[in-house]
Backbone bond lengths (Angstrom), bond angles and torsions (degrees), N, CA, C in turn:
res aa  C-N    CA-C-N  psi(-1)  N-CA   C-N-CA  omega(-1)  CA-C   N-CA-C  phi
1 M - - - 1.443 - - 1.534 109.95 -
2 K 1.302 116.30 135.08 1.460 121.19 179.75 1.533 109.93 -79.43
3 L 1.325 115.76 133.39 1.457 120.55 179.29 1.523 110.95 -76.55
4 L 1.322 115.55 144.72 1.464 121.26 175.63 1.519 109.16 -77.29
5 K 1.328 115.86 157.37 1.468 121.17 179.93 1.530 109.73 -123.70
6 T 1.320 116.24 137.95 1.456 121.56 178.61 1.536 109.79 -73.45
7 P 1.336 117.32 164.41 1.467 119.63 175.89 1.538 112.89 -60.61
8 L 1.320 117.80 -23.19 1.471 121.40 -179.30 1.526 112.87 -95.12
9 Y 1.308 117.41 8.30 1.464 121.41 -176.54 1.541 111.89 -54.74
10 E 1.312 117.44 -50.49 1.478 120.98 -177.57 1.528 111.19 -61.55
11 E 1.326 116.75 -41.20 1.467 120.19 179.65 1.521 110.47 -65.37
12 C 1.320 116.84 -40.91 1.469 120.62 176.92 1.519 111.01 -61.62
13 Q 1.316 116.66 -40.83 1.470 120.67 177.77 1.532 110.67 -61.79
14 K 1.335 116.90 -43.42 1.467 121.02 179.38 1.521 111.68 -61.76
15 L 1.334 116.09 -33.67 1.461 121.14 -178.89 1.527 112.98 -84.13
16 G 1.324 116.56 -0.18 1.456 120.93 175.74 1.519 115.11 81.92
17 A 1.315 117.31 28.51 1.459 120.75 -178.15 1.518 111.93 -67.40
18 K 1.325 115.29 144.09 1.458 121.19 170.10 1.526 105.67 -83.46
19 M 1.331 117.14 120.73 1.455 121.82 -175.94 1.524 110.09 -103.74
20 V 1.341 116.15 140.24 1.467 121.76 178.31 1.528 109.10 -136.40
21 P 1.328 116.91 154.32 1.463 119.65 176.42 1.532 110.13 -75.20
22 F 1.328 116.29 136.54 1.457 121.98 177.44 1.522 108.63 -151.13
23 A 1.314 117.39 115.95 1.470 123.66 176.48 1.531 111.25 52.06
24 N 1.325 115.93 45.06 1.468 123.87 178.10 1.528 113.78 71.67
25 W 1.320 117.71 14.43 1.468 123.08 176.39 1.517 109.10 -120.25
26 E 1.314 116.05 151.12 1.464 120.72 171.70 1.527 106.35 -94.60
27 M 1.339 115.12 112.42 1.459 120.93 -170.99 1.531 111.75 -119.53
28 P 1.353 117.65 145.42 1.463 120.95 176.17 1.530 110.47 -78.10
29 V 1.309 117.38 136.51 1.464 120.70 176.75 1.520 112.51 -119.03
30 S 1.305 117.17 -18.97 1.452 119.98 -177.84 1.523 109.63 -156.97
31 F 1.327 115.88 143.17 1.458 120.32 177.71 1.521 111.56 -113.48
32 S 1.333 116.45 -51.87 1.468 118.54 -174.99 1.523 113.10 -123.73
33 G 1.297 118.07 -5.38 1.458 121.98 -178.63 1.512 111.11 124.20
34 L 1.303 115.62 148.48 1.458 121.90 -172.84 1.524 113.52 -58.95
35 I 1.315 118.10 -49.05 1.472 120.59 -176.38 1.520 111.04 -67.06
36 E 1.326 117.37 -44.86 1.461 120.74 179.87 1.535 110.84 -61.84
37 E 1.324 117.57 -43.10 1.466 120.97 179.55 1.523 111.44 -67.57
38 H 1.319 117.67 -40.02 1.467 121.96 177.39 1.526 110.02 -59.92
39 N 1.329 116.80 -48.45 1.458 120.77 -179.08 1.521 111.98 -63.91
40 A 1.323 117.82 -37.57 1.463 121.14 178.56 1.519 110.90 -63.03
41 V 1.317 117.33 -42.92 1.468 120.72 179.21 1.520 110.45 -66.44
42 R 1.325 116.84 -44.60 1.472 119.92 -179.16 1.516 112.23 -62.59
43 K 1.348 116.91 -36.87 1.462 120.40 -174.45 1.520 113.25 -89.05
44 K 1.330 118.73 -31.55 1.460 120.11 -169.01 1.527 115.21 -113.93
45 C 1.311 117.97 -23.56 1.462 118.75 -168.81 1.509 114.89 -116.51
46 W 1.282 120.53 -19.91 1.437 120.03 -156.59 1.512 111.48 -152.01
47 N 1.284 117.27 133.22 1.462 121.15 173.69 1.525 106.89 -108.24
48 V 1.310 117.51 96.51 1.460 122.84 -174.41 1.527 110.87 -63.02
49 R 1.321 117.98 -39.42 1.464 120.07 -179.40 1.524 111.13 -61.64
50 H 1.318 117.05 -37.24 1.468 121.45 179.12 1.526 110.10 -62.62
51 I 1.317 117.27 -43.03 1.456 121.56 -178.28 1.528 110.19 -66.29
52 S 1.322 118.25 -47.22 1.458 120.08 -177.92 1.526 110.20 -66.94
53 Y 1.337 118.38 -35.09 1.445 121.33 177.56 1.524 109.94 -65.00
54 G 1.334 116.21 -42.23 1.451 120.64 179.60 1.517 111.85 -61.90
55 C 1.325 117.24 -39.78 1.462 121.07 178.76 1.519 110.63 -65.51
56 C 1.321 116.64 -43.18 1.470 120.39 -178.87 1.520 110.96 -70.46
57 A 1.330 117.01 -40.43 1.462 121.26 -178.23 1.524 111.36 -65.43
58 S 1.330 118.12 -32.24 1.452 120.07 -177.90 1.522 112.31 -71.80
59 K 1.339 117.96 -15.41 1.459 121.53 -179.45 1.516 112.59 -91.56
60 R 1.320 117.67 -1.32 1.475 120.87 -178.38 1.497 111.26 -76.81
């Protein structure tokens, strides 16, 4: 069976994504490596402490 491709498939290929089959789709799972991607998210995209604080504060 041929896997389906997302609208961003070509862009992911250009960026060097590692593609894997998932639920009949060809999906990107990694671009530059787990540690590098983890550090990029922690430093540039996301404040994890803010999120966990928000979850705890909402239960008070």
